[in-house]
mmCIF entry with sequence, helices, sheets and N, C-alpha, C, O atoms, coordinates in Angstrom:
data_MODEL
# 
_entry.id   MODEL 
# 
_entity.id                         1 
_entity.type                       polymer 
_entity.pdbx_number_of_molecules   1 
# 
_entity_poly.entity_id                      1 
_entity_poly.type                           'polypeptide(L)' 
_entity_poly.nstd_linkage                   no 
_entity_poly.nstd_monomer                   no 
_entity_poly.pdbx_seq_one_letter_code       MWWIFAILSAVFAAATAILAKMGIEGVDSNLATAIRTIVVLLMAWGMVL 
_entity_poly.pdbx_seq_one_letter_code_can   MWWIFAILSAVFAAATAILAKMGIEGVDSNLATAIRTIVVLLMAWGMVL 
_entity_poly.pdbx_strand_id                 A 
# 
loop_
_entity_poly_seq.entity_id 
_entity_poly_seq.num 
_entity_poly_seq.mon_id 
_entity_poly_seq.hetero 
1 1  MET n 
1 2  TRP n 
1 3  TRP n 
1 4  ILE n 
1 5  PHE n 
1 6  ALA n 
1 7  ILE n 
1 8  LEU n 
1 9  SER n 
1 10 ALA n 
1 11 VAL n 
1 12 PHE n 
1 13 ALA n 
1 14 ALA n 
1 15 ALA n 
1 16 THR n 
1 17 ALA n 
1 18 ILE n 
1 19 LEU n 
1 20 ALA n 
1 21 LYS n 
1 22 MET n 
1 23 GLY n 
1 24 ILE n 
1 25 GLU n 
1 26 GLY n 
1 27 VAL n 
1 28 ASP n 
1 29 SER n 
1 30 ASN n 
1 31 LEU n 
1 32 ALA n 
1 33 THR n 
1 34 ALA n 
1 35 ILE n 
1 36 ARG n 
1 37 THR n 
1 38 ILE n 
1 39 VAL n 
1 40 VAL n 
1 41 LEU n 
1 42 LEU n 
1 43 MET n 
1 44 ALA n 
1 45 TRP n 
1 46 GLY n 
1 47 MET n 
1 48 VAL n 
1 49 LEU n 
# 
_struct_asym.id          A 
_struct_asym.entity_id   1 
# 
loop_
_struct_conf.conf_type_id 
_struct_conf.id 
_struct_conf.pdbx_PDB_helix_id 
_struct_conf.beg_label_comp_id 
_struct_conf.beg_label_asym_id 
_struct_conf.beg_label_seq_id 
_struct_conf.pdbx_beg_PDB_ins_code 
_struct_conf.end_label_comp_id 
_struct_conf.end_label_asym_id 
_struct_conf.end_label_seq_id 
_struct_conf.pdbx_end_PDB_ins_code 
_struct_conf.beg_auth_comp_id 
_struct_conf.beg_auth_asym_id 
_struct_conf.beg_auth_seq_id 
_struct_conf.end_auth_comp_id 
_struct_conf.end_auth_asym_id 
_struct_conf.end_auth_seq_id 
_struct_conf.pdbx_PDB_helix_class 
_struct_conf.details 
_struct_conf.pdbx_PDB_helix_length 
HELX_P HELX_P1 AA1 TRP A 2  ? GLY A 23 ? TRP A 2  GLY A 23 1 ? 22 
HELX_P HELX_P2 AA2 SER A 29 ? VAL A 48 ? SER A 29 VAL A 48 1 ? 20 
# 
_struct_conf_type.id          HELX_P 
_struct_conf_type.criteria    ? 
_struct_conf_type.reference   ? 
# 
loop_
_atom_site.group_PDB 
_atom_site.id 
_atom_site.type_symbol 
_atom_site.label_atom_id 
_atom_site.label_alt_id 
_atom_site.label_comp_id 
_atom_site.label_asym_id 
_atom_site.label_entity_id 
_atom_site.label_seq_id 
_atom_site.pdbx_PDB_ins_code 
_atom_site.Cartn_x 
_atom_site.Cartn_y 
_atom_site.Cartn_z 
_atom_site.occupancy 
_atom_site.B_iso_or_equiv 
_atom_site.pdbx_formal_charge 
_atom_site.auth_seq_id 
_atom_site.auth_comp_id 
_atom_site.auth_asym_id 
_atom_site.auth_atom_id 
_atom_site.pdbx_PDB_model_num 
ATOM 1   N N  . MET A 1 1  ? -45.120 -5.698 14.958 1.00 0.00 ? 1  MET A N  1 
ATOM 2   C CA . MET A 1 1  ? -45.234 -4.861 16.153 1.00 0.00 ? 1  MET A CA 1 
ATOM 3   C C  . MET A 1 1  ? -43.895 -4.748 16.880 1.00 0.00 ? 1  MET A C  1 
ATOM 4   O O  . MET A 1 1  ? -43.590 -3.706 17.459 1.00 0.00 ? 1  MET A O  1 
ATOM 5   N N  . TRP A 1 2  ? -43.091 -5.820 16.851 1.00 0.00 ? 2  TRP A N  1 
ATOM 6   C CA . TRP A 1 2  ? -41.833 -5.810 17.592 1.00 0.00 ? 2  TRP A CA 1 
ATOM 7   C C  . TRP A 1 2  ? -40.880 -4.758 17.061 1.00 0.00 ? 2  TRP A C  1 
ATOM 8   O O  . TRP A 1 2  ? -40.080 -4.214 17.821 1.00 0.00 ? 2  TRP A O  1 
ATOM 9   N N  . TRP A 1 3  ? -40.948 -4.459 15.765 1.00 0.00 ? 3  TRP A N  1 
ATOM 10  C CA . TRP A 1 3  ? -40.020 -3.490 15.182 1.00 0.00 ? 3  TRP A CA 1 
ATOM 11  C C  . TRP A 1 3  ? -40.297 -2.080 15.696 1.00 0.00 ? 3  TRP A C  1 
ATOM 12  O O  . TRP A 1 3  ? -39.385 -1.254 15.740 1.00 0.00 ? 3  TRP A O  1 
ATOM 13  N N  . ILE A 1 4  ? -41.536 -1.791 16.084 1.00 0.00 ? 4  ILE A N  1 
ATOM 14  C CA . ILE A 1 4  ? -41.836 -0.482 16.672 1.00 0.00 ? 4  ILE A CA 1 
ATOM 15  C C  . ILE A 1 4  ? -41.104 -0.343 18.008 1.00 0.00 ? 4  ILE A C  1 
ATOM 16  O O  . ILE A 1 4  ? -40.510 0.696  18.297 1.00 0.00 ? 4  ILE A O  1 
ATOM 17  N N  . PHE A 1 5  ? -41.154 -1.398 18.812 1.00 0.00 ? 5  PHE A N  1 
ATOM 18  C CA . PHE A 1 5  ? -40.459 -1.367 20.098 1.00 0.00 ? 5  PHE A CA 1 
ATOM 19  C C  . PHE A 1 5  ? -38.945 -1.281 19.906 1.00 0.00 ? 5  PHE A C  1 
ATOM 20  O O  . PHE A 1 5  ? -38.257 -0.614 20.679 1.00 0.00 ? 5  PHE A O  1 
ATOM 21  N N  . ALA A 1 6  ? -38.432 -1.947 18.887 1.00 0.00 ? 6  ALA A N  1 
ATOM 22  C CA . ALA A 1 6  ? -36.996 -1.891 18.605 1.00 0.00 ? 6  ALA A CA 1 
ATOM 23  C C  . ALA A 1 6  ? -36.566 -0.481 18.219 1.00 0.00 ? 6  ALA A C  1 
ATOM 24  O O  . ALA A 1 6  ? -35.532 0.003  18.680 1.00 0.00 ? 6  ALA A O  1 
ATOM 25  N N  . ILE A 1 7  ? -37.348 0.171  17.382 1.00 0.00 ? 7  ILE A N  1 
ATOM 26  C CA . ILE A 1 7  ? -37.018 1.541  16.974 1.00 0.00 ? 7  ILE A CA 1 
ATOM 27  C C  . ILE A 1 7  ? -37.116 2.491  18.161 1.00 0.00 ? 7  ILE A C  1 
ATOM 28  O O  . ILE A 1 7  ? -36.235 3.328  18.355 1.00 0.00 ? 7  ILE A O  1 
ATOM 29  N N  . LEU A 1 8  ? -38.172 2.372  18.953 1.00 0.00 ? 8  LEU A N  1 
ATOM 30  C CA . LEU A 1 8  ? -38.310 3.220  20.133 1.00 0.00 ? 8  LEU A CA 1 
ATOM 31  C C  . LEU A 1 8  ? -37.160 2.999  21.111 1.00 0.00 ? 8  LEU A C  1 
ATOM 32  O O  . LEU A 1 8  ? -36.653 3.951  21.704 1.00 0.00 ? 8  LEU A O  1 
ATOM 33  N N  . SER A 1 9  ? -36.756 1.763  21.276 1.00 0.00 ? 9  SER A N  1 
ATOM 34  C CA . SER A 1 9  ? -35.641 1.459  22.164 1.00 0.00 ? 9  SER A CA 1 
ATOM 35  C C  . SER A 1 9  ? -34.360 2.126  21.694 1.00 0.00 ? 9  SER A C  1 
ATOM 36  O O  . SER A 1 9  ? -33.613 2.678  22.502 1.00 0.00 ? 9  SER A O  1 
ATOM 37  N N  . ALA A 1 10 ? -34.103 2.081  20.397 1.00 0.00 ? 10 ALA A N  1 
ATOM 38  C CA . ALA A 1 10 ? -32.903 2.714  19.850 1.00 0.00 ? 10 ALA A CA 1 
ATOM 39  C C  . ALA A 1 10 ? -32.954 4.229  20.007 1.00 0.00 ? 10 ALA A C  1 
ATOM 40  O O  . ALA A 1 10 ? -31.945 4.854  20.336 1.00 0.00 ? 10 ALA A O  1 
ATOM 41  N N  . VAL A 1 11 ? -34.109 4.815  19.778 1.00 0.00 ? 11 VAL A N  1 
ATOM 42  C CA . VAL A 1 11 ? -34.256 6.272  19.919 1.00 0.00 ? 11 VAL A CA 1 
ATOM 43  C C  . VAL A 1 11 ? -34.037 6.693  21.361 1.00 0.00 ? 11 VAL A C  1 
ATOM 44  O O  . VAL A 1 11 ? -33.316 7.656  21.622 1.00 0.00 ? 11 VAL A O  1 
ATOM 45  N N  . PHE A 1 12 ? -34.651 5.986  22.302 1.00 0.00 ? 12 PHE A N  1 
ATOM 46  C CA . PHE A 1 12 ? -34.497 6.349  23.704 1.00 0.00 ? 12 PHE A CA 1 
ATOM 47  C C  . PHE A 1 12 ? -33.081 6.096  24.211 1.00 0.00 ? 12 PHE A C  1 
ATOM 48  O O  . PHE A 1 12 ? -32.589 6.844  25.056 1.00 0.00 ? 12 PHE A O  1 
ATOM 49  N N  . ALA A 1 13 ? -32.426 5.062  23.714 1.00 0.00 ? 13 ALA A N  1 
ATOM 50  C CA . ALA A 1 13 ? -31.037 4.808  24.098 1.00 0.00 ? 13 ALA A CA 1 
ATOM 51  C C  . ALA A 1 13 ? -30.139 5.940  23.617 1.00 0.00 ? 13 ALA A C  1 
ATOM 52  O O  . ALA A 1 13 ? -29.255 6.387  24.348 1.00 0.00 ? 13 ALA A O  1 
ATOM 53  N N  . ALA A 1 14 ? -30.359 6.401  22.404 1.00 0.00 ? 14 ALA A N  1 
ATOM 54  C CA . ALA A 1 14 ? -29.565 7.519  21.880 1.00 0.00 ? 14 ALA A CA 1 
ATOM 55  C C  . ALA A 1 14 ? -29.840 8.790  22.666 1.00 0.00 ? 14 ALA A C  1 
ATOM 56  O O  . ALA A 1 14 ? -28.912 9.533  22.989 1.00 0.00 ? 14 ALA A O  1 
ATOM 57  N N  . ALA A 1 15 ? -31.095 9.047  22.975 1.00 0.00 ? 15 ALA A N  1 
ATOM 58  C CA . ALA A 1 15 ? -31.445 10.249 23.736 1.00 0.00 ? 15 ALA A CA 1 
ATOM 59  C C  . ALA A 1 15 ? -30.827 10.196 25.131 1.00 0.00 ? 15 ALA A C  1 
ATOM 60  O O  . ALA A 1 15 ? -30.352 11.211 25.640 1.00 0.00 ? 15 ALA A O  1 
ATOM 61  N N  . THR A 1 16 ? -30.834 9.022  25.745 1.00 0.00 ? 16 THR A N  1 
ATOM 62  C CA . THR A 1 16 ? -30.237 8.883  27.073 1.00 0.00 ? 16 THR A CA 1 
ATOM 63  C C  . THR A 1 16 ? -28.743 9.170  27.030 1.00 0.00 ? 16 THR A C  1 
ATOM 64  O O  . THR A 1 16 ? -28.216 9.857  27.906 1.00 0.00 ? 16 THR A O  1 
ATOM 65  N N  . ALA A 1 17 ? -28.064 8.654  26.025 1.00 0.00 ? 17 ALA A N  1 
ATOM 66  C CA . ALA A 1 17 ? -26.625 8.889  25.907 1.00 0.00 ? 17 ALA A CA 1 
ATOM 67  C C  . ALA A 1 17 ? -26.323 10.373 25.683 1.00 0.00 ? 17 ALA A C  1 
ATOM 68  O O  . ALA A 1 17 ? -25.391 10.910 26.281 1.00 0.00 ? 17 ALA A O  1 
ATOM 69  N N  . ILE A 1 18 ? -27.083 11.019 24.849 1.00 0.00 ? 18 ILE A N  1 
ATOM 70  C CA . ILE A 1 18 ? -26.860 12.444 24.576 1.00 0.00 ? 18 ILE A CA 1 
ATOM 71  C C  . ILE A 1 18 ? -27.131 13.279 25.816 1.00 0.00 ? 18 ILE A C  1 
ATOM 72  O O  . ILE A 1 18 ? -26.325 14.140 26.168 1.00 0.00 ? 18 ILE A O  1 
ATOM 73  N N  . LEU A 1 19 ? -28.253 13.038 26.485 1.00 0.00 ? 19 LEU A N  1 
ATOM 74  C CA . LEU A 1 19 ? -28.575 13.808 27.688 1.00 0.00 ? 19 LEU A CA 1 
ATOM 75  C C  . LEU A 1 19 ? -27.573 13.543 28.807 1.00 0.00 ? 19 LEU A C  1 
ATOM 76  O O  . LEU A 1 19 ? -27.234 14.451 29.565 1.00 0.00 ? 19 LEU A O  1 
ATOM 77  N N  . ALA A 1 20 ? -27.102 12.313 28.912 1.00 0.00 ? 20 ALA A N  1 
ATOM 78  C CA . ALA A 1 20 ? -26.116 11.990 29.939 1.00 0.00 ? 20 ALA A CA 1 
ATOM 79  C C  . ALA A 1 20 ? -24.812 12.747 29.691 1.00 0.00 ? 20 ALA A C  1 
ATOM 80  O O  . ALA A 1 20 ? -24.198 13.243 30.635 1.00 0.00 ? 20 ALA A O  1 
ATOM 81  N N  . LYS A 1 21 ? -24.390 12.839 28.446 1.00 0.00 ? 21 LYS A N  1 
ATOM 82  C CA . LYS A 1 21 ? -23.160 13.574 28.130 1.00 0.00 ? 21 LYS A CA 1 
ATOM 83  C C  . LYS A 1 21 ? -23.318 15.055 28.438 1.00 0.00 ? 21 LYS A C  1 
ATOM 84  O O  . LYS A 1 21 ? -22.375 15.691 28.910 1.00 0.00 ? 21 LYS A O  1 
ATOM 85  N N  . MET A 1 22 ? -24.483 15.608 28.179 1.00 0.00 ? 22 MET A N  1 
ATOM 86  C CA . MET A 1 22 ? -24.714 17.031 28.418 1.00 0.00 ? 22 MET A CA 1 
ATOM 87  C C  . MET A 1 22 ? -24.815 17.345 29.914 1.00 0.00 ? 22 MET A C  1 
ATOM 88  O O  . MET A 1 22 ? -24.321 18.372 30.378 1.00 0.00 ? 22 MET A O  1 
ATOM 89  N N  . GLY A 1 23 ? -25.456 16.453 30.651 1.00 0.00 ? 23 GLY A N  1 
ATOM 90  C CA . GLY A 1 23 ? -25.767 16.748 32.046 1.00 0.00 ? 23 GLY A CA 1 
ATOM 91  C C  . GLY A 1 23 ? -24.670 16.448 33.034 1.00 0.00 ? 23 GLY A C  1 
ATOM 92  O O  . GLY A 1 23 ? -24.699 16.981 34.144 1.00 0.00 ? 23 GLY A O  1 
ATOM 93  N N  . ILE A 1 24 ? -23.696 15.615 32.684 1.00 0.00 ? 24 ILE A N  1 
ATOM 94  C CA . ILE A 1 24 ? -22.690 15.202 33.663 1.00 0.00 ? 24 ILE A CA 1 
ATOM 95  C C  . ILE A 1 24 ? -21.280 15.452 33.138 1.00 0.00 ? 24 ILE A C  1 
ATOM 96  O O  . ILE A 1 24 ? -20.427 14.564 33.176 1.00 0.00 ? 24 ILE A O  1 
ATOM 97  N N  . GLU A 1 25 ? -21.046 16.651 32.654 1.00 0.00 ? 25 GLU A N  1 
ATOM 98  C CA . GLU A 1 25 ? -19.743 16.953 32.074 1.00 0.00 ? 25 GLU A CA 1 
ATOM 99  C C  . GLU A 1 25 ? -18.617 16.939 33.106 1.00 0.00 ? 25 GLU A C  1 
ATOM 100 O O  . GLU A 1 25 ? -17.502 16.525 32.786 1.00 0.00 ? 25 GLU A O  1 
ATOM 101 N N  . GLY A 1 26 ? -18.879 17.378 34.328 1.00 0.00 ? 26 GLY A N  1 
ATOM 102 C CA . GLY A 1 26 ? -17.824 17.479 35.330 1.00 0.00 ? 26 GLY A CA 1 
ATOM 103 C C  . GLY A 1 26 ? -17.688 16.257 36.220 1.00 0.00 ? 26 GLY A C  1 
ATOM 104 O O  . GLY A 1 26 ? -16.914 16.279 37.176 1.00 0.00 ? 26 GLY A O  1 
ATOM 105 N N  . VAL A 1 27 ? -18.424 15.191 35.927 1.00 0.00 ? 27 VAL A N  1 
ATOM 106 C CA . VAL A 1 27 ? -18.442 14.006 36.786 1.00 0.00 ? 27 VAL A CA 1 
ATOM 107 C C  . VAL A 1 27 ? -17.540 12.933 36.169 1.00 0.00 ? 27 VAL A C  1 
ATOM 108 O O  . VAL A 1 27 ? -17.461 12.795 34.948 1.00 0.00 ? 27 VAL A O  1 
ATOM 109 N N  . ASP A 1 28 ? -16.867 12.183 37.035 1.00 0.00 ? 28 ASP A N  1 
ATOM 110 C CA . ASP A 1 28 ? -16.016 11.075 36.587 1.00 0.00 ? 28 ASP A CA 1 
ATOM 111 C C  . ASP A 1 28 ? -16.838 10.078 35.766 1.00 0.00 ? 28 ASP A C  1 
ATOM 112 O O  . ASP A 1 28 ? -17.990 9.802  36.103 1.00 0.00 ? 28 ASP A O  1 
ATOM 113 N N  . SER A 1 29 ? -16.264 9.545  34.707 1.00 0.00 ? 29 SER A N  1 
ATOM 114 C CA . SER A 1 29 ? -17.005 8.660  33.805 1.00 0.00 ? 29 SER A CA 1 
ATOM 115 C C  . SER A 1 29 ? -17.448 7.375  34.497 1.00 0.00 ? 29 SER A C  1 
ATOM 116 O O  . SER A 1 29 ? -18.528 6.861  34.205 1.00 0.00 ? 29 SER A O  1 
ATOM 117 N N  . ASN A 1 30 ? -16.635 6.850  35.406 1.00 0.00 ? 30 ASN A N  1 
ATOM 118 C CA . ASN A 1 30 ? -17.028 5.631  36.124 1.00 0.00 ? 30 ASN A CA 1 
ATOM 119 C C  . ASN A 1 30 ? -18.224 5.884  37.031 1.00 0.00 ? 30 ASN A C  1 
ATOM 120 O O  . ASN A 1 30 ? -19.123 5.049  37.126 1.00 0.00 ? 30 ASN A O  1 
ATOM 121 N N  . LEU A 1 31 ? -18.236 7.032  37.695 1.00 0.00 ? 31 LEU A N  1 
ATOM 122 C CA . LEU A 1 31 ? -19.369 7.381  38.549 1.00 0.00 ? 31 LEU A CA 1 
ATOM 123 C C  . LEU A 1 31 ? -20.623 7.587  37.713 1.00 0.00 ? 31 LEU A C  1 
ATOM 124 O O  . LEU A 1 31 ? -21.708 7.157  38.104 1.00 0.00 ? 31 LEU A O  1 
ATOM 125 N N  . ALA A 1 32 ? -20.484 8.236  36.578 1.00 0.00 ? 32 ALA A N  1 
ATOM 126 C CA . ALA A 1 32 ? -21.634 8.458  35.701 1.00 0.00 ? 32 ALA A CA 1 
ATOM 127 C C  . ALA A 1 32 ? -22.206 7.136  35.207 1.00 0.00 ? 32 ALA A C  1 
ATOM 128 O O  . ALA A 1 32 ? -23.424 6.970  35.146 1.00 0.00 ? 32 ALA A O  1 
ATOM 129 N N  . THR A 1 33 ? -21.342 6.204  34.859 1.00 0.00 ? 33 THR A N  1 
ATOM 130 C CA . THR A 1 33 ? -21.795 4.889  34.409 1.00 0.00 ? 33 THR A CA 1 
ATOM 131 C C  . THR A 1 33 ? -22.509 4.158  35.534 1.00 0.00 ? 33 THR A C  1 
ATOM 132 O O  . THR A 1 33 ? -23.532 3.513  35.304 1.00 0.00 ? 33 THR A O  1 
ATOM 133 N N  . ALA A 1 34 ? -21.988 4.251  36.734 1.00 0.00 ? 34 ALA A N  1 
ATOM 134 C CA . ALA A 1 34 ? -22.621 3.601  37.881 1.00 0.00 ? 34 ALA A CA 1 
ATOM 135 C C  . ALA A 1 34 ? -24.003 4.192  38.147 1.00 0.00 ? 34 ALA A C  1 
ATOM 136 O O  . ALA A 1 34 ? -24.944 3.453  38.437 1.00 0.00 ? 34 ALA A O  1 
ATOM 137 N N  . ILE A 1 35 ? -24.135 5.492  38.053 1.00 0.00 ? 35 ILE A N  1 
ATOM 138 C CA . ILE A 1 35 ? -25.429 6.143  38.287 1.00 0.00 ? 35 ILE A CA 1 
ATOM 139 C C  . ILE A 1 35 ? -26.437 5.717  37.223 1.00 0.00 ? 35 ILE A C  1 
ATOM 140 O O  . ILE A 1 35 ? -27.586 5.405  37.536 1.00 0.00 ? 35 ILE A O  1 
ATOM 141 N N  . ARG A 1 36 ? -26.003 5.708  35.972 1.00 0.00 ? 36 ARG A N  1 
ATOM 142 C CA . ARG A 1 36 ? -26.916 5.286  34.902 1.00 0.00 ? 36 ARG A CA 1 
ATOM 143 C C  . ARG A 1 36 ? -27.324 3.830  35.062 1.00 0.00 ? 36 ARG A C  1 
ATOM 144 O O  . ARG A 1 36 ? -28.472 3.474  34.796 1.00 0.00 ? 36 ARG A O  1 
ATOM 145 N N  . THR A 1 37 ? -26.394 2.986  35.494 1.00 0.00 ? 37 THR A N  1 
ATOM 146 C CA . THR A 1 37 ? -26.706 1.573  35.705 1.00 0.00 ? 37 THR A CA 1 
ATOM 147 C C  . THR A 1 37 ? -27.737 1.398  36.813 1.00 0.00 ? 37 THR A C  1 
ATOM 148 O O  . THR A 1 37 ? -28.659 0.592  36.692 1.00 0.00 ? 37 THR A O  1 
ATOM 149 N N  . ILE A 1 38 ? -27.578 2.150  37.882 1.00 0.00 ? 38 ILE A N  1 
ATOM 150 C CA . ILE A 1 38 ? -28.534 2.084  38.996 1.00 0.00 ? 38 ILE A CA 1 
ATOM 151 C C  . ILE A 1 38 ? -29.918 2.523  38.539 1.00 0.00 ? 38 ILE A C  1 
ATOM 152 O O  . ILE A 1 38 ? -30.918 1.898  38.889 1.00 0.00 ? 38 ILE A O  1 
ATOM 153 N N  . VAL A 1 39 ? -29.976 3.598  37.758 1.00 0.00 ? 39 VAL A N  1 
ATOM 154 C CA . VAL A 1 39 ? -31.266 4.074  37.262 1.00 0.00 ? 39 VAL A CA 1 
ATOM 155 C C  . VAL A 1 39 ? -31.923 3.021  36.373 1.00 0.00 ? 39 VAL A C  1 
ATOM 156 O O  . VAL A 1 39 ? -33.122 2.769  36.489 1.00 0.00 ? 39 VAL A O  1 
ATOM 157 N N  . VAL A 1 40 ? -31.142 2.410  35.488 1.00 0.00 ? 40 VAL A N  1 
ATOM 158 C CA . VAL A 1 40 ? -31.699 1.374  34.604 1.00 0.00 ? 40 VAL A CA 1 
ATOM 159 C C  . VAL A 1 40 ? -32.192 0.179  35.424 1.00 0.00 ? 40 VAL A C  1 
ATOM 160 O O  . VAL A 1 40 ? -33.262 -0.362 35.149 1.00 0.00 ? 40 VAL A O  1 
ATOM 161 N N  . LEU A 1 41 ? -31.425 -0.228 36.415 1.00 0.00 ? 41 LEU A N  1 
ATOM 162 C CA . LEU A 1 41 ? -31.852 -1.348 37.261 1.00 0.00 ? 41 LEU A CA 1 
ATOM 163 C C  . LEU A 1 41 ? -33.140 -1.031 38.013 1.00 0.00 ? 41 LEU A C  1 
ATOM 164 O O  . LEU A 1 41 ? -34.025 -1.881 38.115 1.00 0.00 ? 41 LEU A O  1 
ATOM 165 N N  . LEU A 1 42 ? -33.249 0.175  38.533 1.00 0.00 ? 42 LEU A N  1 
ATOM 166 C CA . LEU A 1 42 ? -34.470 0.576  39.234 1.00 0.00 ? 42 LEU A CA 1 
ATOM 167 C C  . LEU A 1 42 ? -35.677 0.573  38.298 1.00 0.00 ? 42 LEU A C  1 
ATOM 168 O O  . LEU A 1 42 ? -36.754 0.111  38.674 1.00 0.00 ? 42 LEU A O  1 
ATOM 169 N N  . MET A 1 43 ? -35.503 1.078  37.105 1.00 0.00 ? 43 MET A N  1 
ATOM 170 C CA . MET A 1 43 ? -36.600 1.093  36.133 1.00 0.00 ? 43 MET A CA 1 
ATOM 171 C C  . MET A 1 43 ? -36.984 -0.334 35.728 1.00 0.00 ? 43 MET A C  1 
ATOM 172 O O  . MET A 1 43 ? -38.167 -0.641 35.579 1.00 0.00 ? 43 MET A O  1 
ATOM 173 N N  . ALA A 1 44 ? -35.988 -1.201 35.551 1.00 0.00 ? 44 ALA A N  1 
ATOM 174 C CA . ALA A 1 44 ? -36.283 -2.585 35.188 1.00 0.00 ? 44 ALA A CA 1 
ATOM 175 C C  . ALA A 1 44 ? -37.039 -3.289 36.295 1.00 0.00 ? 44 ALA A C  1 
ATOM 176 O O  . ALA A 1 44 ? -38.003 -4.005 36.024 1.00 0.00 ? 44 ALA A O  1 
ATOM 177 N N  . TRP A 1 45 ? -36.620 -3.099 37.541 1.00 0.00 ? 45 TRP A N  1 
ATOM 178 C CA . TRP A 1 45 ? -37.329 -3.721 38.664 1.00 0.00 ? 45 TRP A CA 1 
ATOM 179 C C  . TRP A 1 45 ? -38.725 -3.144 38.815 1.00 0.00 ? 45 TRP A C  1 
ATOM 180 O O  . TRP A 1 45 ? -39.657 -3.847 39.208 1.00 0.00 ? 45 TRP A O  1 
ATOM 181 N N  . GLY A 1 46 ? -38.867 -1.861 38.501 1.00 0.00 ? 46 GLY A N  1 
ATOM 182 C CA . GLY A 1 46 ? -40.200 -1.250 38.542 1.00 0.00 ? 46 GLY A CA 1 
ATOM 183 C C  . GLY A 1 46 ? -41.146 -1.893 37.540 1.00 0.00 ? 46 GLY A C  1 
ATOM 184 O O  . GLY A 1 46 ? -42.326 -2.092 37.828 1.00 0.00 ? 46 GLY A O  1 
ATOM 185 N N  . MET A 1 47 ? -40.625 -2.214 36.368 1.00 0.00 ? 47 MET A N  1 
ATOM 186 C CA . MET A 1 47 ? -41.458 -2.868 35.362 1.00 0.00 ? 47 MET A CA 1 
ATOM 187 C C  . MET A 1 47 ? -41.769 -4.307 35.764 1.00 0.00 ? 47 MET A C  1 
ATOM 188 O O  . MET A 1 47 ? -42.863 -4.805 35.497 1.00 0.00 ? 47 MET A O  1 
ATOM 189 N N  . VAL A 1 48 ? -40.815 -4.974 36.402 1.00 0.00 ? 48 VAL A N  1 
ATOM 190 C CA . VAL A 1 48 ? -41.048 -6.355 36.832 1.00 0.00 ? 48 VAL A CA 1 
ATOM 191 C C  . VAL A 1 48 ? -42.120 -6.413 37.919 1.00 0.00 ? 48 VAL A C  1 
ATOM 192 O O  . VAL A 1 48 ? -42.995 -7.278 37.897 1.00 0.00 ? 48 VAL A O  1 
ATOM 193 N N  . LEU A 1 49 ? -42.040 -5.494 38.853 1.00 0.00 ? 49 LEU A N  1 
ATOM 194 C CA . LEU A 1 49 ? -42.994 -5.504 39.965 1.00 0.00 ? 49 LEU A CA 1 
ATOM 195 C C  . LEU A 1 49 ? -44.342 -4.993 39.505 1.00 0.00 ? 49 LEU A C  1 
ATOM 196 O O  . LEU A 1 49 ? -45.281 -4.925 40.298 1.00 0.00 ? 49 LEU A O  1 
# 
């Protein structure tokens, strides 16, 4: 069962990277990384709570 989650995680990570590159072309790379980090942290805390 764990391998299904591993594959899904890899697929979603790739999709996130592709969509991030498409959606934030004019934004500084450091700012884009900070925004993505904040979103990931919020989602992680949402799952914890």
